[in-house]
N, C-alpha and C positions, 0 to 999 in steps of 0.2 A: 227708173223701175224699181218697182215695188218689191221688198225683197221675195224670195222663195216661201212659200209654208205649206209644210209637209208634214205627215204623219208617218210615224215608225211602228208599225204592230207588230209587237214579238220583241221587245231590244235583246236579243241574246249577242252572242259574238259578234254575227253580221249585223241584224239593226243596230244593235249600240255604237258601234262603231262607224254605220254610214251615217245614224245621225247625228252623232257626239259631232262628229266633220262639218257637215251641214250647218249645227249649229255655232262650230268655230268661226263659220266663215260666213257668217251672219244670218242664216237662216231662221224662220223664225217652225220650230218642228213642236210637235207633241206627241208626248211616247205614250202607244195605249197597252196596256199593259194586265198584266193580275195583281188582286190591288197588295201583296205585299210586296212588288217589285215595285208599282206605281208610289207607294211611301215609299219604299228606300230611296227610287229615284228625287223626289221631291223636298225629304227630308237634306240629303248630302251629293246632289246632282250626280253627272256623268263622269266617270273616271278611266281615263284612256291611259294603255302602258303600249306604245307603238314604236317597235323598229324601224318605221318608216315616217311615222309622225310626230314619233317625240311624244311625250307627258305631258296630257294636261286636264284640266276638269273643270265641266263647263255646269249651271245650273241650268236644269229644265222643266220643262211644263208637262206633266204624266198624267193622265187619267185612265179611269177601266173602261169608258167607251168614248170613242171619238165624238169629239165635243160640238162639232162643225165642218161646212166644206174646209178643203183645203184645195194646192192645186194641186198635190201630188199625194200617193197614200203608198208606202213601200208594205209590204205583206214579208215578213222575215223569218218568220217562227218554221219547224220541223215540219213534214207533212204529216205527223201523228199528231202536230196540235192545230189544223188548219181549223177543219170545220168548227171547235170551241173558237181560234180567231177573229172569226168573220164574224158572231155573232155580237165579236166587242164593233163592227164596223157597219153601221146601217146603212144601208143604200140612199134611205134619204137623209143620213149628215153625211153622205160621203160629198153634193153636189153632182160638182161636172169633173168633178179629181180623177184625173187617172190613177190608175191601180195599179202596182206594179210589183209582181210576185215575185223574188228572189229564191225561192225554192229547187229542191231538184226532183226531177222526174219532168214531167210535160203532159200527164194528166187532169192536175191544179188547172189549166189553162181554162178546160169545159168548164171545171167549178165553177170558177171565177165569173163566168161570163153566164151563167146560166142566173150565177147571183147578180152581180151589174151591169149597166150596159156593154154589150161588148166592144163600141163605139170608145169605152173609155177604160178597155184592157190592155196591158201590155206587159208583154214580155219581157223576163229578165233573168240575165244569168249572169253571178260573181264570182271570181275567184279570186278566195285568201284563205289564210291562215289563222284565225280568231277567236277567240272563246269567251264567255261571263263566268265570269271564277266565283263572282257573287252578286245578287242583284244591285246594277248598276256601275259596276268593274268589271270590262273588258281589257284583255293583252290581245293582242294584235303581233301574230307571231312570225309570220311573213313577210319578206322584203318589197311584198308587189299587193294593190290592193287595184283588183280592172271593176269594170261592167262591164255588160251586152245589152241592147237595146233595143225589142225588133217586135212586130205584128203585124199580124194578118187580119185587123177586124181599125184600128186604130187608125186616126188620118196622119199619114204620113210628118206631115206639118209638124201637130205636136208632138211626133216622137223625139222627131229633130229639134222642136223648141223645150222640151224637156233636156236631152241629154244636152244641148249649148248653157241652159241651166247648172246642169250639174256641172260641167268645165269649169262653170267660172265661179263654184266654189270649191275649184283644187282636183275632183275627182278624175280619177283615168275611164271615158267614156267611151266606146263606139255602137254606133247602128250599123247595124245586119238587116238586111234587104229579105231576108225571108226565115220567117218565125221557128217554125221545123226544125230547119238545119241548123240554126243558133241552140236550140233545146237539146237535138240529138248530139249537136259537136259535142258537150258535155256531157251527155249520157253514154255516149259509149266507152270515153274513158273510163268514168265515174260506176256505171255498173258493175262493170268487171273488175276494178279496184278496191269496190267496200265487200261487193260477195267472195270474192275468193280471199283477201286480208281477212274479213269476219269469219267465213266458213274455216280454214285453217288458224287462226286465230295467232298470223306471224305479219310481220311484214312487210313493205315492198321484197327488200333486197333476197328473203325469202322464199316468197310466192315466185318469183322471177328467175329463180335455181332450182328452187326445189320440184314447183309445180310449173315447170315454164308449159310443158303441151299440153297443160291446162289450159291456165290462159290462152295460148295459140287457139283455141279451139273456143273459148267463151269468146273471146276480141273477136272470132268469123261466126259464130252466131250475131252474135247484139251488131256487129255492119251487116250483117244481111236483113236482120232486122231492118235496123235503119234503110235502107236502101229501096226498100218494100215502103218504106214512110214516103221515102223521097228525099234523102238524108243516106247522099252515096260519100263513103271513106273507106281509106288503106287502111286497112286492120296493120299492116308493117307499118302503117305508119304511131299509129296508135301502139303499137308493144316497141318501137325507138323511144317514145316518148316514156312509157312506162317503164326500160330498161336507166330512163336517166332519172329517175327519182333517187331522192339521198335514201339507202337503204334503209333507214329505219321509219320510213314513214309511214304510216297507219291511216285508215282510215276514219273517218267518223261516225261511220253506224260501227266499225271495229271498236272503238273507243266507248260507244255507247252500250256493247253488249259485254264489254268489259266491267263496263259500270251498274248494268244490272236495267237500265234504261230502256227505254220502247227503240228499234230500231225503223230504221226508210227501209226496209225488207220488199214493203209491197206495194213503196213506191219509187223503190230504182227494179226490183229486180220482176215484182209481180207484173207494172207497167209494161218490163219488155218481155214478157210471155206473153202477155192480153195482144201487146199488138204483132208477135208472132203468130196467134191464133188465129187474126183477126185474117190477115194474110199468107199464112195457111204457111209459114217458113219454121221448117225444123230446127226446135233450139234445146237438144238434149242435155246435155251440159248446163245450160244459165237451169232447167227447169230443177235437174239436181240437184244444183247450190242451192234454190230455193227452196226446197224441199225440205233438204239439211237443217237449213238455217229454220225453216218456221216449226218443225219440229224442237228446234230447241227457246223457242220463244217464251212458250210458259214460263221454264225452269229462270229464264233472265229475265223477264219481264213481273212473274207471277207475284 
């Protein structure tokens, strides 16, 4: 069997780690990024420091636009950079390869299916703590890296085949039979975690003790919206998971806000509110948090 050919659009903490592991396993990977990052990757390769996979450096191919067809194109930007990133992947260059976004939220799926054939778009979820410290330099700090794949539009056999190829490369991959449930499974926790830690500029331990009533209210609202979307979860189970987080753990949204970077407020909180409005579900606690954070955005990101 020929080596897997893949593209990674946006080689940050997630994409850099994924692409580096695929290269190390023998896959042919093209990293698609801005000129500065592409130049750094071509010159110095990709270096990964990982508590799970060890430290390694691999030479890589990097371009500013997808050069030709691949088996799979992973889109690993943040939601705030999605539109610009997709300009680097013209539909004509993709061929019949699968497109797998590893973004937070769920609204990006409709964006991708408008740009590429729906039967080639597969939803993806990744769970990891990994960051880009400089172009081509990745720090993977969590003892886990797991992927989930599922699609309401791509043929099941193509999703299963991709999962098998990724497992051959040493990755932990699960195929889910319901795309909506898969995406909301992550979002129900992540939206609450991100909104509350960022609003209070406090880690998980402070949120779950000093702001517990608010946390409970937000989880109830988000799970009610998820249920209206067709994904039923127990808010008590998510609260128990929250209680098990390291007390000093921060959300990536909080870290972005602290650094003055654009946040994924709209892709997380905004998306929940838009779904709530569609289904007539009340979400006052979420709305208040989103409004407070939106009011801070110009000062943080201006």
